[in-house]
N, C-alpha and C positions, 0 to 999 in steps of 0.2 A: 504493500500500500504506500509506504513512504517513497519507494522507488518510483511509483507512478506519480506521486505528488511532485517529486523532484524533477521528473521528466517534464511534467507540465510546466513547472516553474522555470525550467531552463529555457522555455520559449519566451519567458518573461520579456526579455529585451527590456526594455525601456523604463524608464522613469518610474519607477514606482514612486517617483516623486519629483514633481516638477516645480520649480520655484522661480523667484525673481532673478532676472539676468544681472542687473547692476543696481547700485544703491538707489538711484532716483528714477530708473527707467522701469516701466512695467514689463512683465514677462511677455514672451511671444504669445503664450496661451491666454494672457489677460487682454492683450491688444487685439487678438484675432478672434476671440470668441467669448461668449458669456455662458456661464454654467448655471443651470437652474437646479432646483432642489432634487431632481431625479438624476442629476449628473449628465443631462443631455445638453448639447450645445446649440446656441441660437444664431451664431454667425460663422463666417468662413474660418477654416483652420489657418495656421501660420504657413508661410512659405517654407519650402524645403530646407533652406539654410537655417531658418529660425527653429524649425522643428528638430533638426539634427543637433543644434546647439543645446536646446532644452533637454533632449534625451541624454546627451553626453554629460551635461552638468548634473542632471539627475543621478546618473550612474555614479559619478564621483562623490556626490553627497551621500548616496546610499552606502557606498563602500566605506567612506570615512565615518559615518555615524555608526555603522555596524561594527567597525573595529573598536570603537569606544564601548559599544554594548558588550562585546566579548570580554572586556576587562571589568566593566562596572555593573553589569546587569545582576539583579538579585535572583531572578528565576531562571531555571533551566530552559523552559519554553522560549523565553525572550532571547536567550543566547543561541538557541537552535534557529530561531527566526533570523537573527542577525547573521549567522553563518550562511543561511540560505540567501540572504540579501547579497553578501559578498560574492557567492558563487554565481548567482543569477545575473548580477549587474556587471560582473567581469565578462560573462558571456554576452550580455547585451551590448556592451561596448564593441566587442569584436563583430557581432552581427550587424550593428549599425555601420561600421566601417565597410563591411562586405556589401551591404545594400547600397551604400553611397558609391562604392567602386563599380558595382554592376550598373548603376545608373549613369556612370560617367561623370559623377559629381565630385569635384575637389572641394569638399566642405571643410572649412576651418573649425577645428574642435578646440574647446577650452582646455587649458592645461592645468589650471588651478581653480580652486573653489572661489566663487565670487563672495563679496562681503556678506550678503544675506545668508548664504549657506554656511559660511564660516561662523557666523553668529549662532546659527542653530547648533552646529557641532560644539561650539564653545559652551553653550548652555548645558549640553550633555556632559561635557568634561568636568563641569562644576558639581555634578550630582553623583550619587551612588545609591545602591540598595534599592528598596521598593520605590523611592522617589524617582530614581533613575528610570526604572521600568515604566512608571506611569508617564513620564515625560517622553521617553523614547517611543512608546507605543502610540502616544497621542500625536507626536510629530508624524509618525508613519501612517496613521489613519488619515490624517488630513492630506498628506502627500499622495497617498494612493488614490484617494477620491479625485483629486485634480488630475493625476496622471491618467486615470481611466477615462476621464472626460476628454483629455487631450488626444489620447489614442483613438477613441471613438470618432472624434472630429476629423483627425487626419486620415484615419483608415477609411472613412466614408467619402471624403472629398478632397484629400490632399493632392497637391499639384505634381507629385512625382510618383510614378507607378511602383518603383522598387521600394521607396520609403513607405508608400501606402500599404504595400504588402507586408512590410516589416511591422507596421503599426497593427494591422489586422491580426498578425500572428502573435503579437504580444498581449492582446486583450484577454484571452482566457487565463493566462498566468497571473496577470495583474488583478483580474477579478478574484481569482483564488486567494491571492495575498490579502486583498481587501476584506474578503469574507473571514479569513483567519483572524485578522485584526479586529473585526467586529465582534467575533466570538471570544477573543482573549484580552480585550482592553479591560482595565480595572473597573471602569464604569461607563455607562452609555454616553455620558457627557464628556468623557475624556477624549476629545477629538481636536482640540485646538492648541494643545501644548501650554507652555508657560505664558501667562497673560503678558501681552506686549511683545511677544516673540513673533517673528514673521514665519508663518508656516507655509509649506508648499506641498 
């Protein structure tokens, strides 16, 4: 059963978590679409370059946050989830590069976390034990909801066929992760992280 889950999660690709690009600039997902209560999108998805950058940044954030979780998480399930995030988002980054290459796209990928994502990771580094688990799972829940909306939007109407296929293939795994988070978060309201923190 776990092997089946891991196989599905390996399709993850992308962004379990998509967030702001730079300090004062809105994210591609925010400028290109609006997300309603059901996670459906109401506007056009971002262009290929913006989508790829959002996915790559998301992968870096997921890996960085998960590494902190392996050190500081209180619960074994949280650590197992974090390890899955490292595995899946490492594969996602490679899959994204392959999709871009197949599309003949030379897309610039970010090499370091932006300020907003660094701030989120810094919040995690300041915590430990049960408090850490609550914050980490809270960040992850919010991130996966936005990631799923972005994937659905680009998968339905993205401007690049290869990246569109990439997004479509990622949706089932991201959905599975979101459902795991819904079932394992400490409380139904723990979806926004630390007050004042920027979630994605």
